[in-house]
C-alpha positions as CSV (number, residue, x, y, z in Angstrom):
1,M,26.8,-27.1,11.3
2,K,26.8,-30.7,12.5
3,T,29.4,-31.7,10.0
4,E,31.7,-28.8,11.0
5,K,31.3,-29.8,14.7
6,K,32.0,-33.5,13.8
7,E,35.2,-32.4,11.9
8,Y,36.2,-30.3,14.8
9,N,35.8,-33.2,17.3
10,V,37.9,-35.5,15.0
11,A,40.6,-32.8,14.8
12,R,40.5,-32.4,18.6
13,Q,40.9,-36.1,19.1
14,E,43.9,-36.1,16.8
15,Y,45.4,-33.1,18.6
16,L,45.0,-34.8,22.0
17,E,46.6,-38.0,20.7
18,I,49.6,-36.0,19.3
19,T,50.1,-34.0,22.5
20,K,49.9,-37.2,24.6
21,R,52.6,-38.8,22.5
22,N,54.7,-35.6,22.5
23,R,54.6,-35.5,26.3
24,K,56.1,-39.0,26.4
25,L,58.7,-37.9,23.9
26,A,59.5,-34.8,25.9
27,K,60.2,-37.0,29.0
28,I,62.5,-39.2,27.0
29,D,64.2,-36.1,25.5
30,M,64.9,-34.7,29.0
31,L,66.5,-38.0,29.9
32,I,68.7,-37.8,26.7
33,L,69.7,-34.2,27.3
34,G,70.5,-35.0,31.0
35,T,72.6,-38.0,29.9
36,G,74.4,-35.8,27.4
37,L,75.2,-33.2,30.0
38,L,76.4,-35.8,32.5
39,L,78.7,-37.4,30.0
40,K,80.0,-34.0,28.9
41,Y,81.0,-33.2,32.4
42,V,82.7,-36.5,33.2
43,D,85.3,-36.2,30.4
44,Q,83.3,-38.1,27.8
45,A,82.7,-34.9,25.7
46,D,82.5,-36.7,22.4
47,I,79.7,-39.0,23.4
48,G,78.0,-36.3,25.4
49,K,78.0,-34.0,22.5
50,H,76.2,-36.5,20.3
51,F,73.5,-37.0,23.0
52,M,73.1,-33.3,23.2
53,V,72.7,-32.9,19.5
54,F,70.2,-35.7,19.3
55,G,68.3,-34.3,22.3
56,M,68.0,-30.9,20.6
57,I,66.8,-32.4,17.3
58,L,64.2,-34.4,19.3
59,L,63.2,-31.2,21.2
60,L,62.7,-29.3,17.9
61,Y,60.6,-32.2,16.5
62,V,58.3,-32.2,19.5
63,F,57.9,-28.4,19.4
64,G,57.2,-28.4,15.7
65,S,54.7,-31.3,16.0
66,N,52.8,-29.5,18.7
67,M,52.7,-26.3,16.7
68,L,51.4,-28.1,13.6
69,A,48.8,-30.0,15.5
70,K,47.5,-26.7,17.1
71,S,47.3,-25.0,13.7
72,E,45.3,-27.9,12.3
73,L,43.0,-27.7,15.3
74,R,42.4,-24.0,14.7
75,K,41.7,-24.6,11.0
76,A,39.0,-27.2,11.9
77,Q,37.3,-25.0,14.5
78,P,33.7,-24.2,13.6
79,K,32.9,-20.6,13.0
């Protein structure tokens, strides 16, 4: 039981580190998406479109990373 609990605590620490990093990335992502929207509406559509695509890719990465971290935490949960 102790080893399972220890493995769970390690997995929980990893999960917390990943979510903390992803929160920072999400803030940067909102800045990128906002910049893309702003550029798109001030007649710089080509540059704005690139920012929007990059922002969407980053958003998908953050979402996927959070989902994978949560699934790993569930696997390590003691029964």
